[in-house]
LODREN-546184 format. One record per atom (N, C-alpha, C): atom name; x, y, z. Coordinates in steps of 0.001 Angstrom, whole numbers, plus 500000, padded with zeros to 6 digits. Atoms other than C-alpha are relative to their C-alpha. Layout:
N
   tilo     east    north       up
     CA        X        Y        Z
...
end
This chain:
154
   tilo     east    north       up
      N   499142   499069   499412
     CA   949595   907089   942284
      C   500631   499754   501350
      N   498903   500372   499037
     CA   951270   905434   945261
      C   501348   499721   499515
      N   498667   500288   500504
     CA   954006   904713   942933
      C   501169   500882   500005
      N   499286   498298   499403
     CA   955088   908769   943386
      C   500545   500009   501387
      N   499359   499760   498568
     CA   955613   908070   947041
      C   500761   498532   500121
      N   499225   501190   499670
     CA   957774   904782   946632
      C   501564   500764   499463
      N   498574   499786   500225
     CA   961445   906032   946874
      C   500476   499918   501200
      N   498801   500627   498802
     CA   964310   905636   949497
      C   500346   501197   500441
      N   499919   498961   498791
     CA   964322   908989   951248
      C   498687   500331   500537
      N   501452   499738   499171
     CA   961724   910296   953898
      C   499156   500968   498939
      N   500995   499241   501232
     CA   958630   912191   951739
      C   499215   500602   501088
      N   501007   499410   499293
     CA   956319   914540   953469
      C   498697   500243   498692
      N   501093   500000   501074
     CA   952902   913757   951129
      C   498797   500693   500685
      N   501359   499269   499090
     CA   949744   915740   951486
      C   498773   499491   498783
      N   501311   500489   500888
     CA   946371   914329   950145
      C   499219   500654   500136
      N   500925   499021   499754
     CA   943513   916474   949380
      C   498915   499213   499612
      N   501284   500530   500301
     CA   940292   915193   949615
      C   499969   498365   500196
      N   499747   501065   499553
     CA   941077   911746   951482
      C   498548   499138   499641
      N   501127   500673   500246
     CA   937556   910721   950695
      C   499791   498329   501162
      N   500139   500920   499205
     CA   936917   906743   952013
      C   501253   499591   500132
      N   499102   500641   499518
     CA   940394   906300   952328
      C   500730   499235   499207
      N   499583   500963   501175
     CA   941118   904084   949127
      C   501285   500807   499675
      N   498971   499538   500359
     CA   943980   906092   947945
      C   500947   500106   501286
      N   499191   500377   498923
     CA   945178   906659   951250
      C   500868   499206   500732
      N   499457   501347   499595
     CA   945776   903283   952332
      C   501110   499545   499187
      N   498508   500507   500743
     CA   948034   902662   949268
      C   500964   501219   499782
      N   499026   499072   499644
     CA   949875   905827   949808
      C   500843   499604   501194
      N   499424   500482   498198
     CA   950424   904726   953572
      C   501157   498773   499654
      N   499059   501336   500295
     CA   951894   901367   952238
      C   500868   500344   499382
      N   498922   499744   500577
     CA   954018   902871   949590
      C   501058   500865   500794
      N   499428   499039   499466
     CA   955600   905579   952145
      C   501357   499130   500487
      N   498723   500362   499181
     CA   959520   905154   952915
      C   500081   500281   501273
      N   499993   500023   498386
     CA   960366   904934   956619
      C   500339   501327   500275
      N   499601   498647   499533
     CA   960369   908245   958385
      C   499224   500683   499039
      N   501096   499061   500996
     CA   957469   909643   955698
      C   499019   500578   500935
      N   501273   499787   499722
     CA   954499   911475   956644
      C   499375   500413   499297
      N   500525   499851   500905
     CA   951563   911729   955112
      C   498488   500840   500943
      N   501044   499244   499399
     CA   948849   914538   955736
      C   499037   499677   499133
      N   501087   500085   500724
     CA   945449   913699   954426
      C   499123   500703   500298
      N   501046   499301   499488
     CA   942872   916248   954259
      C   498780   499513   499343
      N   501054   500510   499766
     CA   939213   915346   954622
      C   498941   500906   500688
      N   501070   499080   499179
     CA   936126   918044   955309
      C   498808   499069   500782
      N   500985   500994   499123
     CA   933799   915088   956239
      C   500509   499097   501053
      N   499097   500504   498765
     CA   934552   914167   959760
      C   499726   498420   500210
      N   500320   501397   500036
     CA   932822   911026   959460
      C   500948   498862   499244
      N   498885   500347   500590
     CA   935104   909919   956809
      C   501180   499935   500333
      N   498515   499567   499525
     CA   938095   911222   958185
      C   500270   498934   501298
      N   499400   501060   499015
     CA   937510   908904   961304
      C   500245   498714   499836
      N   499423   501627   500386
     CA   937134   905724   959290
      C   500821   499846   499378
      N   498372   500224   500679
     CA   940339   906212   957631
      C   500414   500131   501114
      N   499007   499657   498742
     CA   941836   907027   960990
      C   499957   498547   500673
      N   500068   501123   499494
     CA   940699   903942   962314
      C   500242   498468   499037
      N   499716   500957   500848
     CA   941028   901554   958922
      C   501494   500118   499842
      N   498614   499985   500620
     CA   944973   902941   958623
      C   500708   499427   501323
      N   499273   499840   498501
     CA   946018   903680   962406
      C   501483   499977   499770
      N   498732   500269   500253
     CA   949425   903969   961029
      C   500643   501489   500412
      N   499380   498708   499211
     CA   951706   906735   963133
      C   499996   501074   498422
      N   499771   499148   501294
     CA   952829   908149   959610
      C   499267   500486   499548
      N   501087   499378   500981
     CA   949536   908975   958394
      C   499285   500771   501351
      N   501030   499061   499337
     CA   947518   912187   959748
      C   498714   500311   499403
      N   501070   500081   500342
     CA   943979   912254   958960
      C   499443   501238   500172
      N   500493   498473   499516
     CA   943005   916285   959178
      C   498803   500032   499196
      N   501299   499598   500169
     CA   939570   917482   959289
      C   499902   501579   500059
      N   499900   499034   500470
     CA   939907   920743   957422
      C   499834   499945   498720
      N   500145   500112   501245
     CA   939637   922235   954353
      C   501722   500234   499099
      N   498870   499531   500709
     CA   942579   922219   951438
      C   500623   501559   500135
      N   499783   498254   499799
     CA   942963   926078   951982
      C   500823   500140   500940
      N   499543   499802   498366
     CA   944476   925434   955481
      C   501431   499207   499912
      N   498961   500438   499805
     CA   947343   923258   954483
      C   501306   500566   500419
      N   498635   499442   499241
     CA   950254   925693   955591
      C   499948   500275   501307
      N   499948   500116   498342
     CA   949261   925577   959262
      C   500465   498853   500317
      N   499720   501529   499233
     CA   949701   921712   959470
      C   501182   499847   499425
      N   498550   500713   500450
     CA   953245   921865   957352
      C   500792   500950   500925
      N   498936   499595   499060
     CA   954654   924314   959820
      C   501290   500338   499213
      N   499322   499318   500720
     CA   956669   926068   957211
      C   501097   498895   499167
      N   498912   500947   501262
     CA   957959   922766   955208
      C   498967   499997   498668
      N   500618   500048   501406
     CA   957056   921939   951868
      C   499802   498102   499761
      N   500747   501445   500399
     CA   955164   918727   950138
      C   501287   499750   499164
      N   499328   500623   501146
     CA   957403   916241   948101
      C   499045   499865   499045
      N   501095   500727   500629
     CA   954138   914839   946685
      C   498963   500531   500486
      N   501209   499726   500105
     CA   950819   916352   946396
      C   498996   499106   499416
      N   500921   500650   501209
     CA   947839   914195   945446
      C   498909   500702   500394
      N   501335   499473   499661
     CA   944354   915488   945057
      C   499218   499094   499139
      N   501134   500994   500050
     CA   941282   913381   944785
      C   498939   501159   499862
      N   501441   499270   499895
     CA   938881   916270   944989
      C   499340   500179   498563
      N   500566   500140   501226
     CA   936349   916610   942708
      C   499929   501298   499389
      N   500225   498981   500384
     CA   937108   919499   940734
      C   498826   500834   499236
      N   501330   499164   500942
     CA   934127   920017   938422
      C   498972   500304   501191
      N   501008   499436   498860
     CA   932334   920426   941743
      C   500047   501166   500430
      N   499589   498380   499764
     CA   933860   923726   942475
      C   500173   501085   498933
      N   500203   498643   500766
     CA   933745   925330   939386
      C   501778   500185   499361
      N   498391   499752   500447
     CA   937041   926582   936878
      C   500507   500999   500979
      N   499290   498689   499202
     CA   937651   929757   938772
      C   500661   499421   501385
      N   499775   500614   498943
     CA   937396   928076   942027
      C   501025   498928   500508
      N   499103   501358   500144
     CA   939096   924841   941426
      C   501245   500574   499644
      N   498881   499472   500715
     CA   941977   926801   939675
      C   501136   500952   501624
      N   499606   499423   498788
     CA   942208   928909   942872
      C   500513   499119   501111
      N   499746   501147   499480
     CA   942335   925931   944955
      C   501451   499473   499810
      N   499171   500556   500620
     CA   944907   924229   943050
      C   501031   501244   500055
      N   498832   499158   499905
     CA   947228   927400   942903
      C   500465   500122   501861
      N   499758   499811   498819
     CA   947021   927810   946681
      C   500655   498961   500379
      N   499414   501578   499538
     CA   947796   924164   947291
      C   501521   500093   499469
      N   498572   500154   500610
     CA   951026   924293   945060
      C   500970   501106   500741
      N   498675   498954   499384
     CA   952716   927289   947018
      C   500528   499199   501131
      N   499119   500945   498836
     CA   953566   924488   949776
      C   500103   498588   499443
      N   499605   501315   500830
     CA   954540   922158   947001
      C   501564   500300   499674
      N   498846   499742   499997
     CA   958574   921607   947039
      C   500094   500417   498523
      N   499721   499631   501372
     CA   960055   922968   943809
      C   500392   499075   498919
      N   500009   501132   500983
     CA   960855   919594   942350
      C   499065   498964   500657
      N   501286   500826   499708
     CA   957633   918182   944101
      C   499183   499944   498538
      N   500759   500766   501006
     CA   955012   916080   941908
      C   498453   500423   500552
      N   501686   499688   499570
     CA   951185   917381   941880
      C   499319   498822   499346
      N   501047   501310   500606
     CA   948838   914392   940965
      C   498723   500367   500342
      N   501441   499549   499737
     CA   945437   915141   940019
      C   499064   498593   499561
      N   500808   501031   500343
     CA   942729   911972   939943
      C   499063   500734   499097
      N   501429   499429   500982
     CA   939901   912726   937598
      C   499510   499077   499115
      N   500805   500931   500831
     CA   937192   911123   935266
      C   500450   500535   498714
      N   499988   499231   501124
     CA   937396   913813   932776
      C   501192   500876   499674
      N   498678   498926   500347
     CA   940032   915849   930691
      C   499405   501082   500066
      N   500287   498230   499877
     CA   938245   919152   931257
      C   500879   500778   500776
      N   499282   498943   499053
     CA   940911   920309   933818
      C   501318   500192   499641
      N   498768   499928   500637
     CA   943893   919708   931634
      C   500165   501715   499666
      N   499309   498495   500275
     CA   944028   923515   930334
      C   500288   500873   501131
      N   499661   499118   498791
     CA   943478   924757   933793
      C   501360   499659   500543
      N   498596   500569   499044
     CA   946600   922607   935297
      C   501210   500455   498853
      N   498801   499640   500547
     CA   948484   923590   932002
      C   500314   501366   500310
      N   499722   498554   499685
     CA   948123   927238   932994
      C   500758   499916   501720
      N   499366   499894   499033
     CA   949187   926222   936390
      C   501474   499541   500195
      N   499005   500666   500068
     CA   952016   924019   935678
      C   500731   499856   498477
      N   499459   500155   500998
     CA   954788   924049   933474
      C   500005   498258   498834
      N   500008   501034   500869
     CA   954656   920405   932522
      C   498920   499085   500811
      N   500955   500367   499335
     CA   951573   918585   932893
      C   499727   498471   499100
      N   500122   501076   500721
     CA   951359   914594   931811
      C   498685   499232   500360
      N   501361   500793   499678
     CA   948293   912244   931857
      C   500263   498609   499845
      N   500160   501156   499845
     CA   948134   908964   932816
      C   498636   499371   500036
      N   501536   500678   499767
     CA   945210   906413   932351
      C   500214   498933   500915
      N   499981   501144   499337
     CA   944543   904070   935253
      C   498610   498909   499670
      N   501074   500927   500492
     CA   942707   901073   933717
      C   499460   499268   501198
      N   500498   501134   499058
     CA   942428   899180   936915
      C   498532   500815   501036
      N   501004   499097   499234
     CA   939912   902236   938337
      C   498640   499461   499234
      N   501336   500070   500814
     CA   936082   901414   937155
      C   499206   501158   500313
      N   499550   500375   501400
     CA   935543   903108   935385
      C   501200   501287   499982
      N   498652   499685   500718
     CA   938868   904176   933828
      C   500185   501434   500220
      N   499811   498472   499738
     CA   940617   907456   935338
      C   501309   500586   499542
      N   498937   499284   500281
     CA   942847   910100   934469
      C   501222   500555   501399
      N   499141   499480   499129
     CA   945925   910722   936435
      C   500750   501163   499367
      N   499483   498993   500550
     CA   947282   914076   935922
      C   501516   499989   500667
      N   498867   500050   499090
     CA   951158   914251   936976
      C   500915   501137   499394
      N   499562   498377   500131
     CA   952142   918191   937137
      C   501266   500218   500639
      N   498952   499430   499836
     CA   955499   919593   937711
      C   500315   501161   499660
      N   500058   498921   500493
     CA   956781   922797   937887
      C   499004   500983   499994
      N   500764   498887   499766
     CA   954694   925404   939217
      C   500533   501352   499254
      N   499597   498671   500651
     CA   954439   928660   937069
      C   499774   500809   501273
      N   500233   498928   498880
     CA   955359   931430   939356
      C   498535   500857   499643
end
């Protein structure tokens, strides 16, 4: 997922569901100079652990819900949005609402990435984005799916 953050221009990256910070660390290493990463995690203990482990000035770990992205972006849009949220835990309707709300803060040329273990979210994502491709990450145990989504449907 970090490969989408390796660009020459500065980026604004939003991570939803930073968890233990594994993806956060990889993204932080891949970020171009002068970029920002806002990592959202509702578990305060996990968020503090990520802050200690990374300590990078380009990374801001935010203890808040994904629905509140807008107040932290201050009118800007994300170039890349990475979600490791366990969508199956939210139910289809709630997961769809959450993703639709998040992509309102995605740049029109931005990329939304969703990490999942199951293909069950494909139909929901196809109803939110015009383009949804799936990559398989075999280095993950168990192997995971990365949905690469572009062009949100208005």
